[in-house]
N, C-alpha and C positions, 0 to 999 in steps of 0.2 A: 635449602641452603646450597649455594654454589660450591662445587668441589674443586674445580680447576683454579689454582692460585693465580694471582696477578704475576706477570713476568715481563721482562723487557721485550720489545718487538723482535721477533726472530729474523735472522738473515734469510732473505728469500732464496738465495742459492743453496744454503745449507738445508733449508726446509724442503726444497725441491728434490735434492739428493736423498734426503731421508724418506720422503714420501714415495719416491720411486722404488726404494727397497722394500716397501710394504705391499706392493701390488698383489702378491699372491697370499698375503697373510689375512686380509680382511680386517674389519673394524673390531674394536674392543670396548666393552662396557665395564665400568667399575660400579659395584653396588655397595653403598656405604650406609647402613641403616636403611632409612626410607629414601635416601637420596641416590641419584645415579648420574653418571656422565659417560658419554660415548665419544670415542676418538675414531676418526675415519680419515684415510688417505684419499683425497679427492684431487685428481690431476696433480699439479705441482705444489699442493699445500696440504695442511692438516686441518680438518674441521673438528671443532670441539662443540658438542651438543649437550648442554646441561639438561637434566631431567629426562633424558632419553635412555632407554635400556634395551635397545634392539641390536646391539653389536653381535657380530658373528661369534665372538668369544665373550664370556661374561665372568668376571672375577668378583667374588664377594669377600669383603674384609671389614674389620671394625674401623671406627673413626680414628682410633689411636694408630692402628696399622697404616691407614691411608695417610695420616699426617706425617708419620715417620718416613714413609716412602717418598712422599712429595718433598719433604724437608731434607732429603738425602741423609737421613739418620740411620735407616735400615733399608737394605736392598730387597729386591724381589726374591732372591735365593734365601736370604735370611728369613723372610716371612714364610716362604714355603717350608723350610726346615722347622720353623717354629709352629707349623700347623695354624698359622694365622691368616691364611687365605685359602679359598676353595674355588673350584671352577664349576659354575652352573652350566656353562657351555664352553667348548674348546678345552685347552689345556695349557701346560707350561710353555710349550713351544711358541704359541701365539704371544703370550706375555713376554717371553724372552725377545721375540722380534720387535715388540713395541718398546721395550725397556730403554734403549739408547735414545729413542725419539722422545719418550716421556721425560727423560732427564734433561733434554734440551728445552722442551716446552716448560717444564716446571722450574728449572734452576739455571738455564742458560749454558749447560755443559754440552758442547757440540758432539755429535757422533764422530768417531774416528774415521778419517778419510785420508789415505796416503797421499793423494794428489794435492791436499792442502798443506802438507807439512813443509815448513821452511826451515832448513837446517843452517841457514845463514853462512853457507860456504864452509862450515866446519866439518871435520872428518869424524864420522860416527865410530870409526875403529881406533881413534887416537887414545894413547895412554900417556899419563903425566907422571911427574914425581912431586914430592913435597917442595922441591925448589921452585915450582911454578908459583906465580903470585895468586892471591885469593881472587882477584878480579877475573883472571883467565879461567881458573877452576870453576868459579861460579857461573861464568858465561857458558862454559861447556855443559854444566849441569842444568842450567835453565833451558838451554836449547835442546839438548838430547833427552833430558830426563834422567840421565845416568852419567857416571864418571868412573874411569879406571885409573887408579894411582898405584904405581909400582914401588916396591921396596919400602913400604911404610914401617914394617916391623922386621926385626932380625930373626934369624933362624932359631936362636936360643929362646927368644920370646915365644915363638910359635911352638917349640918343643914343650915349653912349660905349659902353654895353653892346652896342648894335646894331652898331656898327662892329667890335667884337671878334667878334661872332657871324658877321658877313660874312667876316672874315679866316679864322676856323676853317672856315666852310662852304666856302670856296674850296679849302682843302687836303684836305677830306674825300673819301674814295673808298670805294666798296662793298667790304666785306670787310676794312676796316682795323681793326676792333674798337674804333673810336672814334666810330662813327656807325651809325644805322639808316637803311634806305632802303625806299622803297615803289615800286610800279610804276604808271606813268601809263597812261591809256587807250590811248595809241599804242605802249605797250610799252617806253618809256624808264624810266630810273631817276631818282628824285627823293629828295633828302635830307629826312628827316623828324625826325631827332633827332641831337644831338651829345652824347656821353657823356664823362665825365672832363674836362669843359670847363675847370674851374678849374685843373687841373694844367698846362694849356697856355696859360693866359691870366692874367697878373697883374691885369688889370682885372676879370675875372670873379671871380677869387679874392678881391679886395677886397670885392665884393658878398657872396660866401659868408661872409666873416668879419665883415661889418658888424654893429654892435651892434643895429640894428633887426631884422635877420634873426635874430640870436641870441635876442633877446627873444621874438619870435613863435614861434620853433621850440622854445622851452623853456617855453611857458606851462603845460603840464600836467605837466612833469617837468624840473626844472633839471639832471638828470643826462644828458639827451639831448645828443648832439653830432653834428656833420656828419662825413661820411666821404668826403673828396675822393678817396681812393685805392682805394676798394672800393665794391661795390654800384652800379657805374657812375658813382660820384661825383656831382657836380652836373651835371644834364643840361639841355639846351636843347631844348624841343619846337618844331618848325617845321611849321606847318600848310600843306600843299600844297593848291592848289585842285583842283577836279574830282573825278571818280570814280576815285580811286586804289585799288589793291589792296595788301594788306599791312597795316601798323599805323600809317599816318599818321593815319587816322581811328580813334581807339582806342575799341573797343566797351566796354560796361559791364564793369567789372572791379574787383577789389581789388588793391592794390599787392603784397600777399602772395600773389597768385594763382598764382605759380610755386612758392611755398614760403616757408619762413622765419617763418611766423606766430609760432611758439613763441619765437623769438629776436629778432624785429624789431618786433613790435607791442606797444604802440601807438607806433610811430615817427610823426613829424610832418613833413610836407612843406610847405615854404614856397615858393609859386609867385610869383616876381617877374614882373609883367606888363610885359614890355619894350615891347610894342606896344599893349597893350590887346586887348580881344576882345569880340565879339558873335556872333550867329548867322552873319553873313556871313563872318567870319574863322575860325569854329570855336571856340566858347567851351566852358568847363567846365560839365558838368551833374552834379548830385549827387542822392543819395537822402537826405534829412534823417534823421538818427538811425539810419542803417543800419550804422554801425561796431560792431565787437564782435559781429557776427552772421555766420552762414554763409548764402550766397545761391546759389541755383541759377544755373549759368552762362548759362542762357537765361531768367532770371527775367522779362524784359520781355514774353515771350510768354505768361506765366502770371499776371501780376499787373497787370491794367489799372488797378487802383485805387492803385498806388504813387505817392506825390507827388514828381514830378521837379521840381527847381529848376534853372534856368539862371542862371549868374552872368556878367553883362556887366561888363567892367572898362575902365578908362582906363590909358594908359601910366603906370607908377609905382605903380599899385595892387598889392596883394599878396593872394593867396589862401593860406589855410592849411588843410590837411586831414590827418586821421588816416589812416594808410596803409590800414587795412582798411575805410574808408568805400567804399561802392559809388559809382563815378563813371565818367564817360565824356567823350570829346572827339569829338563827331560831325563828320560831313562838313560843311565850310563851305557855306553856302547861296549865297555870293558868291565874292569874289576870294580868300578865304583869306588866308594871310600872318601869322597869329597867331604870336608868339614869346613863350615863357614859359620862364624859367630856374627849375628846381626844385632847392632845397637841402633835402635830407632829413636830419633829426636822429634818430639811432638810440639805443636803450638800450645801456649799456656791454656787456651780454652778447653783443651781436652781434659785437663786435670779438674775442671769444674764439673764435668759430666761423667767421668769414669773414675771410680774409686779403687783403692788398693784391692788386688785380687780379681778385678773385673777385666774382661776383654771381650771384644766382639767375637773372637775365635772360641769363646767358651762353648758356643753352639756346635763347633766343629771338632774339637780336640779328640773326643772319644767316638766320633762318627765319621772318620775320614773316608771309609769305603762308601758310605751313602752319598757323601758330597762328591766323591770322584765319579760316581755313576751318573751324576747330572751332566757331566762333560761328554 
């Protein structure tokens, strides 16, 4: 049975660039039951050889795992953490090198290339207010993949939210499936995220359902809606100071990095800046125009020319980003303490596949240090 799915004809220029990046990686074979397929970079193109099993690296996985990977339902990192793939030759580095190219061949998602990004004359550092019209806000979001809106919420609203976060944080415990934890330099545990927060707090639920949040979360698609009872609901990020291990300091990623791209993108995440942020507290960093593309999980070691933008905010500001935008939340340079509540709006099809209490991050929540080591 043929393994490689039918796909639209690839762009020769994109394919040539992708093939050039694989010169030192070698070919890769996927072994699925009794079937095999091998991918090789040959000059300016990629050769797909069904029934050949002679790749420099060889990955064995089940038919279900293969179908999930090809269908953009689960990612290679997801399958690795689930112990659903093994290497008969080579290792994860070769698979990671091939991953963006395979996503292009299988689903038409092009590998990220800064030279192809067209920002249409827009300013990647621009900030807006709610006085801007929806068309302008949506154009900025579609072009950049993110948006910064100043002064959405009042100081009183953010103080009330902060008190609720304090209350939930006091009740959080490692392993409770309602929180994420990191490890401090002295070996202690520190809270770094509250999940399903609005289910446990009427105050935060009011923010989740606020018309201002709804407006910003549906700029590119009015059918998108929040999911308080699944996908970890609305989550609160808490930036701990110091050199923690785990996922307090979130490395470069796409929010569909554990899977779900086919059913959740382009979801839109609205980040309510409860405390504000800058480098000292651990701000948001983004790659303008990187949404809708596949990016190597260690791209920052390979693309020194990629344009990184840091977004500093005040309490009550809001950031908005499309879920497959490449973004990060680096280690605070100072005292830390940033608090941001994220309300993500998903396409209707997600609710047909992900039930209450389910999330792709279920695989990660209590294993943040293992995931961080992959970076």
